[in-house]
N, C-alpha and C positions, 0 to 999 in steps of 0.2 A: 438571453443567450443560453444554449445547452450547457456549456462549460467554459469558463475562462482559464486557459492554460497558465499554470504557474511558472514563473521564471523561464519564460519561453525563449528569449534571446540567449540567455546563459546556457540553456540546454543545448540549443542549436550550435552555438559556439563550441560548447564542450564536446560535441559528437565529432567535430572536425570532419565535416561530411565530404566524401569522395563521390562526385556526381555518378560514378558507375559502381559504387559500392552496394553492399547488402546490409540493410539496417533492420533493427527490431524495435518496436514499441510494444512493450509487454502489457501496457495499461492504456488501450485506445481511448476509452471513455468518450468524451465529446470530439475527439479527433483533433483538437487544437494543436498539440505537439506534432502528430502525425502529418497533418496537412502542411505544416512548416518544413517537415523533412522532405515530403514528397515534392514540394516546390523546388528543392535543390538538386533532385535526382534527375539525371538524364538517361543514361543506359541502366542505372541501378534499380533496385527494388526495395520495397518495405514490407516486412511481415508483421502484422499487428495482431495482438492477442487481446480478447476481452471475453469474459464468460457471460456478459450482460446482453440480453436480447436487445435492449434499447440501444446499446453502443453499435450492434450490427446494423440496426435500421438507419443509423446515422453515418454509415462508412462512405468514405469518398468514392467516386465513380471514376477509376482509372485502372489501367492494366499494370501499373507499377505497384499496385497494392494487392497483397494477399491477406485476406482477413481470416483469422482463426478464432472460432467461437469456443475457446478453451480457457482454462485456468493456466497462468504462465508456468505452473510447475511442470507442464508437459512440453516446455520450451524445446529441449533437445530432440525429442520425438518428432515434433512437427517440423522443425527445421531440416531434419533428415528426410522426412516424408516429402518436403518441397525442394529437396536438393539445394538447400541454401546454406551449406556449411563450407567454410567458417564464415562468420559475419564481421563486419567492420565496426558495428557499434550497436549497443543495447540501451535503451532509455526505459526507466521505470519511475512513474509518478504514482507513489503509493497511497495517495489520498483517495477518499470516496469522492466521486464526481459530483458537481453541484446539482446535476440532474438527479442523481440518486437521493441526495439530501432534500431536494425540492419536490420530489414525488412522494406526497404524504403516505400513500399506502405501503411503501417499502419499509416504513418504520425506522429509518435511520435518524430522523431528526426528532429532538425534543420539542419542536415548535408545533407539531401537528398531533391530532388524536388519530391513532391508527392501531392496528394489530402490531404487536412486538415481533416483527419478522427479521429484518436486518440481513437477509441473504443477498450476497452479490450474484450468485448464481441461483435463479429462482427454481431451478430443478432439484437443487439440494434438499435434503431431509431435515437438517437441524436448523431450527429457527431460535430466535431470542426467547420467545415464550416457552419453547421446550426446555432450554437451558434453565430458565428461571424456575419452572414447575417440576422438573424431573432431577436436576443435579443435587447432589448431596450438600449439606451445609459446608462441609470441608472443601468440596470442589468450588463452591460459589466464592468462599472466602479466598481461595487461591487465585481464582480468576480476577477478583476485584483488587486484591493486593498486588498481583504481578502485572496484569494487563491494564489496570485503571490507576495504579499507584494511590489507591484510596487508603487514607490513614486508619479509618475505623471500619476496615473490611469485614472483620469478624462480627461486629454489631449488625452491619447491613446484611450479611449472610443469615445470621440469626433471625432477624426481623422478616426477611423474605420467607424463610422456611415456616416461621410461625403464622405468617398472614396467608400463605398458600393453602394451609390446612383448612382454613375458613372459606377461602374462595380463590380459584385459579387466577393467576396474574396473566392476563392476555393483552391488555391495552396499555399504551403510553401513560395515560392518566392514572391508571391503577398503580403503575410502578412509581410515578411521581408522588402519589399519596402516601405510598409505603415509605419512600425515602425522606418526605418532608421533615419528620421530627428529628432526623439525624444530622441535618445540615446547619452549619453556622450561618446566621443571618447575613445576607449580602454575598453569600458564596454559592447560592443555589445553582446558578447557571453552570459554574465551573464544575461543581460536584456531579450534576446531571451529565454533563459532557464526559466526565471521566468514567461514570457508570456505563454510558452508552458506548464509549470506546472499548471498555473491557468486554462487554457483551458482543460487540461486533467482531472484535479479534477472535473471540472463542468460536462464534458461529461460523466464521470463514476460515478458521485455522491459519490466520495471517502469518504468525511468527514462523511456523514450520514451512509454510509455503515460500516465504521470503528466503529462509535458509536454502531451500531447494533451488530457488532461483539463482542465488548468488553463487552456489557451487557449480551449477551448470553453466553460468555465464563464463566462468573461466574455462570451461571445456569447449564452448562453442565460439569464443572470440578468437580472431585471427591475431597474430603477433601485431602490436600497435594498435589493435582495436580498443575503442573507448567504452567504458561502463559509466553510465550517467544515472544517478539515483536521487530522487526527491522523496525525503521521509517527512513525517508530521509529527511523530512523538519520539521520546527519548529511547524507547525499547527498540524501535526499527533503526534509528540512527546509530545506536550502539552496535547493532549487528553489522550494519553496512560499513562503519568506520573499522571495526575489527577485522572484517573480511578483507576490505581493501588494503589494510596495513599488513596483515599477516597471512592472508589466504585461508583463514580458519576463524572460528568464533571464540575460542578460548585459548589460554595458555600463551607461551612465548613464541616469538619468531624462531623458526627452525634455522640452524646454521650448517654450512658444509664442513668438510674436514679441516679447511683453513680458517674457519670462524667467520666466513662471509655470510651475511643474512640471505636466506633463501626466501625472497618474497616475490609473489607472482605480478604485482602491479607497481607502477610508478604512480605516486599521488599527483594529480594535476591540481587538486585543491588540497592544501595542507590543512586549512580550516573550512567549515561548510560555508557555502555561499547562502546568503539570506536575502529575501526581496527588499528592495528599497522602500522608502516612505510613501512614495507615490503609488507603487503597486499595492502595498498593504492597505492604503486608503481606498483604492479602487476595487480591490478583491480581498474581502476580509478573511477569506479562507486561506489566503497565502501567508497569513501571519506566523504560523508555526512551521512553515517550510524550511527545510534545510537541504541543500544540494551539495552532493559530493561527486567528484569525477576522478576516474583512475583510468590508466592506460596499461594494457597487458604487455609485460616484458617479453 
């Protein structure tokens, strides 16, 4: 299967779909979530974003769907272009699609030998091997510490800079060999996953792009519209949680003259929804998923 959609029923319920409404799936991927939304639309329409060429080839054949092959940071521009403002609901599944992980040459997975690429948008210039070979030791340390939450980030950065002087780091196996001496036995897979996550976030500028999406979601959602977001690591989840609670990423909730909290959303999920045991068993990639839903006030 191209991609098994995570928390599918919970997302569709969370969107509270009006058959004649306008909805956005900012991460079309394998189209699992989108197809479930389309099935509930009668006079409504769905605008789906994905910068990956493979996702576009997989799009559903229906006039209820407008496919935009772009990064979702351009959300507002393209909704305006398609005369689709305001919208009734936005869905974002922030994970890498199974298809991207399983396509060896994309370099997302630690399982395959491949060039260290990791671009979601194959037209983009920045690749993982470019980051590894050209970024300073200080920059690498920061990426591994912040995006990978790797405890010995400075040792890893030092080792990469030392090794690349001898030979460029271009392939998955080369990076694995460099990492090997730094990893606690039995923790190899977890450590590798954290390193790959950090590189992927940097290559695709994921944190900044997520912030831009969240800010724009507030501008494009209609009153009563739903924002439904699945995140897969604590950095993403923290941004989503703060924004849904406060309408910003840092600081306290703003208050009016009378001391009432000025919040943009009502939280539909007080705590994140996580997949049940059956889903985790059937789809290992859902294990770290957290779903949060908010309604615009």
